[in-house]
N, C-alpha and C positions, 0 to 999 in steps of 0.2 A: 601450400596452395599457390596457384598461379595468380589469383586475384582475390581481393577481399569479398566475402559474400555480401549480398545486399542486406541492408538494414530494414527490418520491418517495424512499422510504427503502429502500435495498437492504440488507436485514437481514443477510445473510451477510457482505457486505463491511464493514458497520458493526461487527459483532461481532468480525471478524478484526482490525480496526484498534484495538479498544478492550478487548482482553483484560485489561489491567492496571488498568483504571479502577475506582474505587469507585462506590457508588451516587450519592454527592454529585457526583463528577466526571462521571459519565454525564449527570446532570441538567443540570449547567452546560454541558456540551458540546452537548447537544441544544437547550437554550434559545438558545445562541449561534447555532447553525446555523439554527434557525427564524427568529430575528430577522434574521440576515444575509439570509436568503431574501427577506424583506419589504423589504429596503433595498439592492437591486441587488447582492446577494451580497457585501457588505462592511460593516464596522463601524469607526468611528473607534478608533484605537489609544490609547484613554484608559482607564487602569486603573479609575478610579472608575465610569465609565459601564459598562464591561464587567462589573464586579462587580455592579452593579444588574441588568443583563440576566441574569446567571447566578444571581441571587437568593442571593448570599452576601455576607457582611460584608467590608468593606475589609481587615480583619485576616486573614481566611481566604483572600482572593483570591490572594495571592502563592503560597499552597500549592496551590490549585486550578489556577492558571495553570501552575505548575511541572510539573503532571502532564499537562495538555492542550495546552500551548503549542506542542509539536512538531507538532500536527495543523493548525496554521495557519502562514501566512507574512505578512510585513509588506510593504506596497507603498504608497508615497506617503502615508504617515500613516494607512493603513487596514490592518486585518487581513483576510485572505481565507483560503479553503480551496480547494485545487486541485480536489478532486472536486466541490465545490459550484459552483465557477466553470463547470466543464464542463456540469453538469446544468442550471444556470441558463440558460446560453446555448442549450442544447438546447431547454429548455422555452419560452424566449422565441421561438426560431425556429419551433417547432411552433405556438405560439399565433398568431404573425404569419401563418403559412401558412393556418391555419384561418380567421383573420379575413379574409384576402384571398379565400379560397374562399367564405366567406359572402357577401361583396360580389358575387363573380362569380355565385353561385347566385341572388342576388336579381335580378341583371340578366337571367339566363336565364329566371327565373320571369316577370318582367315581359314579356319577349318572347313567352313562351308564351301569357300572358294576352291579348296583343294579336294572337294568331294569326299571328305573324310566322314564316315558314319558316326564317329564319336561326337561330331558337332552337335547332334541333337540330344546328347546325354546330359548336357548342362545348359539350362535356360539362362537367358540374359536377364539379369536383375534390372528392372526398370524403376528408377527413382524420379520423383518430381519433388521440388521444394515444397509445394503445397501439400501433397499427400503425407510427406514425412512430418511436416510441422503439425498437421491435424492429429496425426497419430501420437506425437509426443505430448501435445497439449492434453490429450485424453488420459495420459498416463504420467502424471507428475512424479518427480523423484521422491516417492515415499511421503509426500506431504498431502494430507487430507484437507481439502478446501472447506472452509466454513460457509454456510449459507448466509446471505445478507441479513436474513431475519434473525439468525442466532447472534450475529455480530451486534445488531441493533438492540437486542434484548439485554445486552450488558448495561444499557442505560435506560431503556424503555420497557414499559409493560408489554406483555406478549401481544395483547390486542392492538396496541398502538404500533408496535413494530410491524405486525402483519399489515396494518393499514398503510404504513409508509411504503412498504415493498409494493403493495397493490397500487398506490398512488404513482410511484415512479414508473411502474409498468404501464399504467393508464396514459401517462403523458409521453410514452414511448422513449423513456430514458431509464431502462431497468438498471438496478443497482448491481455493481460488481462487489466482490468481497472488500476490495480496497476502498471503493467509494463509500461503502457502508461504514467502514472504520473511520473515515474522515468525517462523515455526517454524524456518527455517534459522538465524536469529540466535540463538534459544534453544539449539538443538542445538550450534551452533558455540561457544557460551560454556560448555558443560557441562564441558569438560576443566578449566578453571580454577575453575569454581564447585563441582563435586562430584567431579572426578576421572574422569569418564567421557568417552570419545571421542565425537564426534558419532554415529558408527555405533552404539556401545553404548547411548547415550542413546535413539536411535531404536528400537533393539531392545527396550529396557525399555518404552518408550511403547507399542509394538505388543503386547508380551506382557501388559501390564496393561490394555490396552484404553483408554488415555488419549487424549483429544482433542489434547492438546499435551504439553509437557514443562516441568517446573520443576525447578531444581536441588535444591530442598528435597525434592521427591518422590523424586528419585534417591537422596539421602542417606538418607531414611527407608526406602526399599526395601532398600538395602544394609545398614542397621542391623537390618532384619528378617530378614536372611539371604540376600537375593538377591545373586547374583554374576554379573558379566558374562562372556560368552565371552572366553577369553584372546585377546589381540591378537597376531598374529604380527608381531613387530617387523620392519619393513622400512624401513630408513633411506632417506629420499628422496634422489634424486640431486641434487647441487648443480647450479646453472645451467650451470656449465662443462662438465658431462658430458651435458647434454641436447642433442638434435638441434635445429636451428633450428625445426622444426615443433613439437616438444615444448615448447620455450621459449615460442614464440608462443602455443600453446594454454594453457599454464599461466598466463602473466601477463595475457593477454587476458581469460581467464575471471575472474581475480581482480579486475582493474581495472574490468571492466564491472559486476561485482557491487558493488564499493565505490562506484562513481559513482552507480549506481542507488539504493543504500540509504544513501549518505553515512556509511558506517561502515568500520571496519578491524579486523583481528585481528592485533595486533602479536605475540602469543605464537606464531603460526604463520607470519606473513608478514614479520616484522621491523618495524622502525620505519616509521611512516606517511610517505607522501610529504610533503615539506616539513620533515622531521625529520632530524637528523644520523643518519647510518648507514643511511639508506633503501636497501633492497636491490633495489628495482624497477629493472630495466634502463632506461636513459634513453629508448630508443625506444618504450617503452610508457607514458611519462608525458605528460600534457597540462598546459597552463597551468591553474592553479587546483586541481590534484589535491591532496587533503588538506583542502580548505576547501569549505564550501557557498557559495551565492551571496551570503550576507550576511557572509562573511568568518569564520564560525565554523569551528573544526576539526571534522572528521568525528568521530563517536563511536568511541572505541576499546572495542570490546566485551570485549576481554580484561581491560582495567582495570575496566570496569563490573562484570564478574562477580566480580572478586577481592574 
């Protein structure tokens, strides 16, 4: 290519992925993404170079990287970003198509100028960055997107999940799949962090008109006099009392969520796969469960919230 394609920023997705970042961390993250875009969507995994790119001192870099490092992955000595990989390949493909279209158009024009009848036999392919991107967004690479409601139902009851989706639409901040995943993590950790069940935390979020949920907000609301609706205690059935269909539905749902998000909720699900006392039935386990592709343990959201 003669020039680097332009970088598109999907504002909703970006904000959903960076809810917890400070101004400094936002700046570092964006500078790294923009620099990666100009260097084949990757950067050398060299802390001193990355610190310079992010415009922070070497002393502060380890703090900044501690906050944004989970947004990248390492491969063959380079750091990369999964979303940036996809967008870069998409942009390169579109640019190449447009370049090829331009060559073909020049040939057609030359034929027309020479009054050659064959010029009308092959039409000029017209590409625009916008139309190509819309087309590709509608046909993802074999990945079936989950609805925000189905993501939320991994931690919320069906009725509350639907209410949360409706609430976000009402305040004109509709949930994306990724935003729903992040919100589900926050709601799932509410019990250990502030004593609210996920459903109660979601109810409070809706009642107060909040975009998301923070444990501190929940504690402040309760200190100010807010009290959750009482929960009718219903002891969950042990696996031994579940039908085969119920058992499959229960653990398939949990394991799919855990693998997609590389996290676990030990306070509700028991010890993580790969740990002593793991309660996941063997037929629902796969090799590598409990670890990401780099060999690091999944995040235990229950411990993080404690």
